[in-house]
C-alpha positions as CSV (number, residue, x, y, z in Angstrom):
1,M,23.5,-15.1,7.9
2,I,20.5,-12.9,8.4
3,V,18.6,-10.4,5.8
4,I,16.3,-7.8,7.1
5,G,13.3,-6.4,5.3
6,V,11.6,-3.4,6.8
7,D,8.2,-2.2,6.0
8,I,7.5,1.6,6.5
9,G,3.9,1.5,7.1
10,T,1.4,4.1,7.9
11,Q,0.7,3.3,11.5
12,S,4.1,1.3,12.4
13,L,7.5,0.3,11.0
14,K,8.1,-3.4,11.0
15,A,11.2,-5.4,10.6
16,V,11.5,-9.0,9.9
17,A,14.7,-11.0,9.9
18,A,15.1,-14.1,7.6
19,D,17.7,-16.6,7.4
20,H,19.6,-18.1,4.3
21,A,16.5,-20.3,3.4
22,L,14.2,-17.1,3.4
23,V,12.3,-18.2,6.5
24,P,11.5,-15.4,8.8
25,A,13.5,-15.9,12.0
26,G,12.0,-13.1,14.0
27,S,10.1,-9.7,13.6
28,A,9.3,-6.5,15.7
29,A,7.2,-3.4,15.1
30,V,7.6,0.2,16.4
31,A,4.0,2.0,16.4
32,Y,3.8,5.7,15.5
33,P,0.7,8.1,14.7
34,F,-0.3,10.1,11.7
35,E,-2.0,13.3,11.8
36,T,-5.3,14.6,9.9
37,P,-5.5,18.3,10.4
38,A,-8.5,18.8,8.4
39,P,-10.9,16.5,6.4
40,G,-9.0,15.3,3.3
41,E,-5.6,15.9,4.8
42,A,-3.1,13.5,6.3
43,Q,0.5,14.0,7.2
44,Q,3.3,12.3,9.2
45,D,6.7,13.5,10.5
46,P,9.4,11.7,8.6
47,Q,11.6,11.7,11.7
48,L,9.2,9.0,13.2
49,W,10.3,6.5,10.4
50,L,14.0,7.3,11.2
51,D,13.4,7.0,15.0
52,A,11.5,3.5,14.8
53,L,14.5,2.1,12.6
54,K,16.9,1.1,15.4
55,P,14.4,-0.3,17.9
56,A,12.5,-2.2,15.3
57,I,15.7,-3.7,13.8
58,A,17.1,-4.5,17.3
59,G,13.8,-6.2,18.2
60,C,13.7,-8.5,15.1
61,L,17.4,-9.4,15.8
62,E,16.7,-10.4,19.4
63,A,13.6,-12.4,18.3
64,S,15.8,-14.3,15.9
65,G,18.6,-14.9,18.1
66,A,20.9,-12.8,15.7
67,K,23.5,-9.8,16.2
68,P,24.0,-6.9,14.0
69,G,27.1,-8.3,12.7
70,D,25.2,-11.5,11.4
71,V,23.2,-9.2,8.8
72,A,24.2,-9.4,5.1
73,A,21.7,-6.8,3.5
74,L,18.8,-4.6,4.3
75,G,15.7,-3.8,2.2
76,F,12.9,-1.4,2.4
77,V,9.3,-1.3,1.3
78,G,6.8,1.1,2.5
79,Q,3.7,3.5,1.9
80,L,3.7,5.1,-1.6
81,D,2.2,8.2,-2.9
82,G,3.6,10.1,-0.1
83,C,5.7,13.3,-0.6
84,V,8.5,14.5,1.6
85,A,10.2,18.1,0.8
86,V,13.8,17.8,1.6
87,D,16.8,20.3,1.6
88,P,20.2,19.7,0.0
89,A,21.2,17.7,3.0
90,C,18.1,15.4,2.8
91,R,16.5,17.1,5.9
92,A,12.7,17.0,5.9
93,L,11.3,20.6,5.6
94,A,7.7,19.8,6.4
95,P,5.6,17.0,7.5
96,A,5.2,14.2,4.6
97,L,1.9,14.4,2.7
98,I,1.1,10.8,3.2
99,W,-0.9,8.6,0.7
100,M,-4.5,9.5,1.9
101,D,-3.6,13.2,1.6
102,R,-5.9,15.0,-0.9
103,R,-5.2,18.7,-0.2
104,A,-3.5,19.2,-3.7
105,E,-6.8,19.0,-5.6
106,A,-6.3,22.5,-6.9
107,E,-3.0,21.7,-8.3
108,I,-4.3,19.2,-10.9
109,A,-7.2,21.4,-12.2
110,D,-5.2,22.6,-15.3
111,I,-3.9,19.0,-16.1
112,P,-5.4,16.9,-18.8
113,P,-6.5,13.7,-17.4
114,A,-6.4,12.1,-20.8
115,L,-2.6,13.0,-21.1
116,V,-1.8,11.2,-17.6
117,R,-4.0,8.2,-18.2
118,E,-2.6,7.6,-21.9
119,H,0.9,7.9,-21.1
120,T,1.3,7.0,-17.3
121,G,-1.5,4.7,-16.9
122,S,-2.5,6.6,-13.5
123,V,-5.7,8.3,-12.7
124,L,-5.3,12.1,-12.3
125,D,-5.7,12.5,-8.6
126,P,-4.5,14.6,-5.8
127,T,-2.9,11.6,-3.8
128,H,-0.3,11.0,-6.4
129,M,3.1,12.6,-6.0
130,A,3.1,15.2,-8.7
131,A,0.2,17.0,-7.3
132,K,1.8,17.0,-3.9
133,I,5.2,18.3,-5.3
134,R,3.4,21.1,-6.8
135,W,1.5,21.9,-3.6
136,L,4.7,21.8,-1.5
137,K,6.8,23.8,-4.1
138,R,4.4,26.7,-3.6
139,R,4.8,26.6,0.1
140,H,8.4,25.6,0.2
141,P,10.2,27.1,-2.9
142,E,13.6,26.3,-1.0
143,A,13.0,22.6,-1.5
144,A,16.1,21.0,-3.3
145,R,14.2,17.8,-4.1
146,F,11.2,15.5,-3.2
147,H,10.9,12.1,-2.0
148,Q,8.4,9.3,-1.3
149,P,8.9,7.7,2.2
150,V,10.9,4.7,1.0
151,S,13.5,6.7,-1.2
152,Y,13.8,9.3,1.7
153,V,14.6,6.9,4.4
154,V,17.3,5.2,1.8
155,E,18.9,8.3,1.0
156,R,19.3,9.3,4.9
157,L,20.8,5.8,5.2
158,T,23.0,5.7,2.0
159,G,23.2,9.2,0.7
160,R,22.0,8.2,-2.7
161,S,18.6,9.7,-4.0
162,V,17.0,7.1,-5.9
163,F,13.7,5.0,-6.1
164,D,12.5,2.3,-8.3
165,H,10.3,2.1,-11.4
166,G,7.3,0.9,-9.3
167,L,7.4,4.0,-7.2
168,A,8.3,6.3,-10.2
169,S,5.2,4.9,-12.0
170,T,2.7,6.2,-9.1
171,T,4.0,9.9,-9.6
172,M,1.9,10.9,-12.7
173,L,5.1,11.9,-14.4
174,Y,6.4,8.4,-15.6
175,D,6.0,7.1,-19.3
176,L,5.3,3.2,-19.1
177,E,6.4,2.9,-22.5
178,R,9.8,4.5,-22.2
179,R,10.2,3.7,-18.5
180,D,11.5,7.2,-17.7
181,F,9.9,10.5,-16.8
182,R,8.1,12.4,-19.5
183,A,9.2,15.9,-20.2
184,D,5.8,17.2,-21.1
185,L,4.4,15.9,-17.9
186,L,7.1,17.4,-15.9
187,A,6.6,20.8,-17.6
188,S,2.9,20.7,-16.9
189,F,3.5,20.3,-13.1
190,G,6.4,22.6,-13.1
191,I,8.8,20.0,-11.6
192,S,12.5,19.7,-12.7
193,P,14.0,16.1,-13.3
194,T,16.6,16.9,-10.8
195,E,14.1,17.6,-8.0
196,L,13.3,14.0,-8.3
197,P,15.1,10.7,-7.3
198,E,17.0,8.8,-10.2
199,I,15.2,5.6,-11.2
200,G,16.7,2.2,-10.6
201,E,15.7,-1.4,-10.2
202,A,14.1,-2.3,-6.8
203,S,16.4,-5.2,-6.2
204,A,19.7,-3.1,-7.1
205,S,21.8,-1.9,-4.5
206,A,21.5,1.9,-3.5
207,G,24.8,1.8,-1.8
208,G,26.1,0.8,1.6
209,L,25.1,2.3,5.0
210,T,26.9,5.7,5.6
211,P,28.4,6.3,9.3
212,S,24.9,8.4,9.8
213,G,23.0,5.3,8.4
214,S,24.9,3.0,10.9
215,A,23.8,5.2,13.7
216,L,20.2,5.2,12.6
217,T,19.9,1.4,12.1
218,G,22.5,-0.2,14.6
219,L,24.0,-1.9,11.8
220,P,27.5,-2.1,10.4
221,E,28.8,0.7,7.8
222,G,28.7,-0.5,4.4
223,L,25.9,-2.9,4.8
224,P,24.3,-3.2,1.3
225,V,20.8,-1.7,1.0
226,A,18.4,-2.4,-1.6
227,I,16.6,0.4,-3.7
228,G,13.3,-0.9,-2.5
229,T,9.8,-0.5,-3.6
230,G,6.3,0.7,-2.5
231,D,3.9,-1.7,-0.2
232,D,1.3,-2.0,-3.1
233,F,4.0,-3.9,-5.0
234,A,5.6,-5.4,-2.0
235,G,2.1,-7.2,-1.0
236,P,2.4,-9.6,-4.0
237,L,6.2,-9.9,-4.4
238,G,6.3,-10.7,-0.5
239,A,3.6,-13.6,-1.1
240,G,5.7,-15.0,-3.8
241,I,3.6,-13.7,-6.6
242,V,5.8,-12.4,-9.4
243,T,3.7,-13.9,-12.5
244,P,0.0,-13.2,-13.8
245,G,-3.0,-15.2,-12.4
246,T,-3.5,-14.1,-8.8
247,V,-5.2,-11.1,-7.6
248,V,-3.5,-10.1,-4.1
249,C,-5.8,-8.2,-1.7
250,S,-3.2,-6.4,0.8
251,L,-5.3,-5.8,4.0
252,G,-3.4,-3.2,6.0
253,T,-4.4,0.4,6.8
254,A,-5.1,0.7,3.3
255,E,-6.5,-2.0,1.1
256,V,-4.7,-2.6,-2.1
257,V,-6.1,-4.7,-4.6
258,G,-4.4,-5.9,-7.9
259,A,-2.8,-8.4,-10.2
260,V,0.5,-9.0,-12.1
261,H,-0.2,-8.8,-15.8
262,T,1.9,-9.4,-18.7
263,H,1.6,-5.7,-20.1
264,P,0.2,-2.2,-19.1
265,V,-3.4,-1.9,-19.3
266,I,-5.2,1.5,-19.6
267,D,-8.4,1.5,-18.0
268,P,-11.1,3.8,-19.8
269,G,-13.1,3.7,-16.6
270,N,-10.3,5.1,-14.4
271,L,-11.0,2.6,-11.5
272,V,-7.6,0.7,-11.8
273,E,-4.1,2.0,-12.7
274,T,-1.1,0.4,-14.4
275,H,2.3,0.5,-12.4
276,G,5.9,-0.9,-13.3
277,F,6.5,-4.2,-11.2
278,V,9.8,-5.6,-10.1
279,S,9.6,-8.7,-12.4
280,G,9.4,-6.7,-15.4
281,F,5.5,-7.1,-15.8
282,S,2.9,-4.8,-15.0
283,F,0.8,-4.5,-11.8
284,I,-2.8,-3.5,-12.6
285,E,-4.4,-2.1,-9.3
286,N,-6.5,0.0,-7.3
287,P,-4.2,1.7,-4.8
288,G,-6.7,1.5,-2.1
289,W,-9.0,2.9,0.4
290,L,-8.9,3.3,4.2
291,S,-9.7,-0.4,5.1
292,G,-7.8,-1.8,8.2
293,G,-7.6,2.1,9.1
294,A,-11.5,2.3,8.8
295,L,-11.7,-0.5,11.4
296,T,-9.2,1.5,13.7
297,W,-11.3,4.5,13.2
298,L,-14.6,2.6,14.3
299,R,-13.1,0.9,17.1
300,Q,-11.9,4.2,18.6
301,L,-15.1,5.7,17.8
302,V,-17.6,3.4,19.4
303,G,-15.1,1.9,22.2
304,F,-14.3,-1.5,21.0
305,A,-11.6,-2.8,23.6
306,D,-9.4,-4.4,20.7
307,P,-9.8,-6.0,17.3
308,A,-11.0,-9.2,18.7
309,A,-13.9,-7.5,20.4
310,L,-14.9,-5.8,17.2
311,T,-14.7,-9.1,15.2
312,A,-16.8,-10.8,17.9
313,A,-19.4,-8.1,17.4
314,A,-19.5,-8.3,13.8
315,A,-19.7,-12.0,13.9
316,S,-22.9,-11.7,16.0
317,V,-24.7,-9.9,13.1
318,P,-26.0,-11.9,10.1
319,A,-24.7,-11.4,6.4
320,G,-25.8,-8.3,5.1
321,S,-25.8,-6.2,8.3
322,E,-29.6,-6.3,8.5
323,G,-29.8,-3.6,5.9
324,V,-26.9,-1.3,7.3
325,T,-24.5,-0.4,4.4
326,F,-21.0,1.5,4.7
327,L,-19.3,3.3,2.1
328,P,-15.5,3.0,2.6
329,A,-14.7,6.4,1.5
330,L,-13.3,8.1,4.8
331,N,-10.5,9.9,2.7
332,G,-12.4,9.9,-0.4
333,A,-13.7,7.2,-2.5
334,M,-11.5,4.8,-4.7
335,A,-14.3,2.3,-5.7
336,P,-16.7,2.1,-7.5
337,S,-15.3,5.3,-9.0
338,W,-12.6,7.8,-7.8
339,Q,-14.4,10.5,-6.2
340,P,-11.9,12.9,-4.0
341,G,-14.7,14.7,-2.4
342,A,-16.7,11.7,-1.4
343,R,-16.7,10.8,2.5
344,G,-17.7,7.6,4.3
345,M,-21.2,6.9,5.6
346,F,-23.7,4.2,7.2
347,Y,-26.9,3.9,5.6
348,G,-30.0,2.1,6.8
349,L,-29.6,2.8,10.8
350,S,-32.6,1.9,12.9
351,P,-33.1,1.8,16.8
352,H,-32.7,-2.1,16.3
353,H,-29.1,-1.9,15.2
354,H,-26.0,-1.8,17.5
355,R,-22.5,-1.3,17.2
356,G,-22.0,-4.8,16.0
357,H,-24.0,-3.9,12.7
358,L,-21.6,-1.0,12.4
359,A,-18.5,-3.5,12.7
360,R,-19.8,-6.0,9.9
361,A,-21.0,-3.0,7.8
362,V,-17.4,-1.8,7.7
363,L,-16.0,-5.2,7.0
364,E,-18.8,-5.9,4.1
365,G,-18.3,-2.5,2.6
366,C,-14.4,-2.9,2.3
367,A,-15.2,-6.3,0.7
368,F,-17.7,-4.5,-1.7
369,A,-15.1,-2.4,-2.8
370,M,-12.6,-5.2,-3.5
371,R,-15.4,-6.8,-5.7
372,D,-15.5,-3.7,-7.7
373,V,-11.8,-3.8,-8.5
374,I,-11.8,-7.4,-9.3
375,D,-14.9,-7.1,-11.6
376,R,-13.0,-4.5,-13.4
377,L,-9.8,-6.6,-13.7
378,D,-11.9,-9.4,-15.1
379,A,-13.7,-7.0,-17.6
380,L,-10.1,-5.8,-18.6
381,G,-8.9,-9.1,-19.4
382,V,-6.6,-9.4,-16.5
383,S,-6.4,-13.0,-14.9
384,T,-8.1,-13.3,-11.6
385,D,-8.1,-17.1,-11.2
386,R,-6.9,-16.7,-7.6
387,V,-7.9,-14.4,-4.8
388,L,-5.1,-14.3,-2.1
389,L,-5.6,-12.2,1.1
390,V,-2.4,-10.8,2.8
391,G,-1.5,-8.3,5.3
392,G,-2.9,-8.0,9.0
393,G,-6.4,-8.0,7.9
394,A,-5.8,-11.7,6.5
395,R,-5.8,-12.9,10.0
396,S,-9.6,-12.4,10.3
397,L,-11.2,-15.8,9.1
398,L,-14.7,-13.9,9.4
399,W,-13.3,-11.2,6.9
400,A,-12.2,-13.9,4.6
401,K,-15.7,-15.5,4.8
402,I,-17.2,-12.2,3.8
403,R,-15.2,-11.7,1.1
404,A,-15.8,-15.3,-0.4
405,G,-19.5,-14.5,0.0
406,V,-19.4,-11.4,-1.7
407,L,-17.3,-12.7,-4.7
408,G,-19.4,-15.9,-4.7
409,R,-16.3,-18.0,-4.8
410,A,-13.3,-19.2,-2.6
411,V,-10.4,-17.1,-1.5
412,E,-7.1,-17.9,0.1
413,R,-5.7,-16.5,3.1
414,A,-1.9,-16.2,3.7
415,E,-0.8,-18.0,6.7
416,S,2.1,-15.5,7.1
417,V,0.8,-11.9,7.0
418,D,4.2,-10.2,6.7
419,A,4.3,-10.2,3.0
420,A,5.7,-6.5,2.7
421,P,8.5,-6.7,4.9
422,M,9.3,-10.2,3.4
423,A,9.3,-8.3,0.0
424,G,12.1,-6.3,1.6
425,V,13.9,-9.3,2.5
426,L,13.8,-10.6,-1.2
427,L,15.1,-7.4,-2.4
428,A,17.9,-7.0,0.1
429,A,19.0,-10.7,-0.7
430,A,19.2,-9.9,-4.5
431,A,20.8,-6.6,-3.9
432,A,23.6,-8.3,-1.9
433,G,24.0,-11.0,-4.5
434,L,22.7,-13.7,-2.2
435,E,20.0,-14.7,-4.5
436,P,20.5,-15.3,-8.5
437,S,17.3,-13.5,-9.3
438,L,14.4,-11.8,-7.7
439,A,11.9,-14.2,-9.4
440,Q,13.9,-17.3,-8.1
441,A,14.0,-16.0,-4.7
442,A,10.2,-15.3,-4.6
443,A,9.7,-18.9,-5.9
444,R,11.5,-20.2,-2.8
445,L,9.4,-18.5,-0.4
446,P,7.8,-21.0,2.2
447,L,4.6,-19.3,1.9
448,A,1.5,-21.2,2.8
449,A,-2.1,-20.4,2.4
450,S,-5.6,-21.7,3.6
451,R,-8.8,-21.9,1.3
452,V,-11.8,-20.4,2.4
453,E,-15.2,-21.1,0.8
454,P,-18.1,-18.8,0.8
455,V,-21.2,-19.8,3.1
456,A,-23.8,-20.9,0.4
457,A,-26.6,-19.0,2.1
458,D,-24.6,-15.9,2.2
459,V,-24.1,-15.5,-1.5
460,P,-27.5,-14.3,-2.3
461,V,-27.7,-11.9,0.7
462,Y,-24.5,-10.3,-0.5
463,Q,-25.7,-9.9,-4.2
464,T,-28.4,-8.0,-2.6
465,A,-26.3,-6.1,-0.4
466,Y,-23.8,-5.2,-3.0
467,A,-26.6,-4.0,-5.4
468,R,-27.7,-1.7,-2.5
469,Y,-24.0,-0.3,-1.9
470,R,-24.0,0.3,-5.8
471,K,-27.2,2.1,-5.6
472,L,-26.4,4.1,-2.8
473,F,-23.0,5.3,-4.1
474,E,-24.7,6.2,-7.5
475,L,-27.3,8.3,-5.5
476,L,-24.8,10.1,-3.6
477,T,-22.2,10.9,-6.5
478,P,-23.9,14.4,-7.2
479,M,-23.1,15.4,-3.5
480,F,-19.4,14.3,-3.8
């Protein structure tokens, strides 16, 4: 028996097959692009996700030595805060406005920020789904409903329009207390409940594969498909984290920093948000900035042959990048405060500096933003006893050492970086009744992590560099 988890990422779709003991048996990925038509805009053709399904699933089955008939269930996680306008047959009417798209800023100008924050735990921001729906409705009044990437793919495969409480809680329309959409917020944005997916538990079954779903995946008709969840929540779940005590830093195209907590927390400073989580707890998080994506951008910009070349160049530069500071705000700032109009920058350049300084400054700038979030979680009483790095960026020992130095304490690096698709595996197993509960399934994950201590001499250097980063942001804020 094999269970498959699929992560609909920003730059690729990844499928992981796991056996009955939840041990990964094989994986495969299919890369695809996204578009940035203008500053602050980012979009993706939803057909890319559908076209990637069959080859990614076939690849993970081949790597695991399994056949389509061996698959017992399928589960999806993926990029959240995207928005897909569809017709009654769930055909996309336009490119998806993905998570980093901020073109809907005018659509939130008349919405009271306090109303959104108090009831939804979210920051009023154009990246969230309600703003994007409003923008799309003005340009595509024929749209029948609106999806996030995961719910779009699930409906295309099962015929059911549904997403989980986690994804619903990122829309700016979801009442954390009532665990349902709020009528006053729906009215404020001009959205009808019928234009949104229904809400269900992430680990429940959305239904079986339809004939067209079977054709898209290469898997048998009727195969159970979990409702699924967003990648922000998949990071901790796929790392076996379903209870408080651990900060999870998911280092993918975006960097998401958050922790499971016993109850919702409203941040008066608007740095972190509260979202629903699969265990019934809350997930207190900053939904992230371009992090791994910033490294990809830099690599292409200055001609590093591959990620290893970038890492080697960064490692040749001392801690603090000899005064070069990078603000990780290529698509707007998310830390130390949300500033949609902010843009990334390098400060402190001189003829002495070379591209290795730029590489290390990007690694350090993202780590500084991580510290912003962890410091705020501490201030709000959210437990941060352990810091766990997951995702592709967790492969980098250098980046882990930088983060330990910036925090002044040890971090842990997950040895398996496939936390997001493994969350899909857990959801699929629970949806098919192969696991007694999601929490018990997560507890059985054979996940190992290595501890990375800070380099003692680097800690004071990073204290100075972090202070410089905060001062630079403060001085530039009037320009944003």
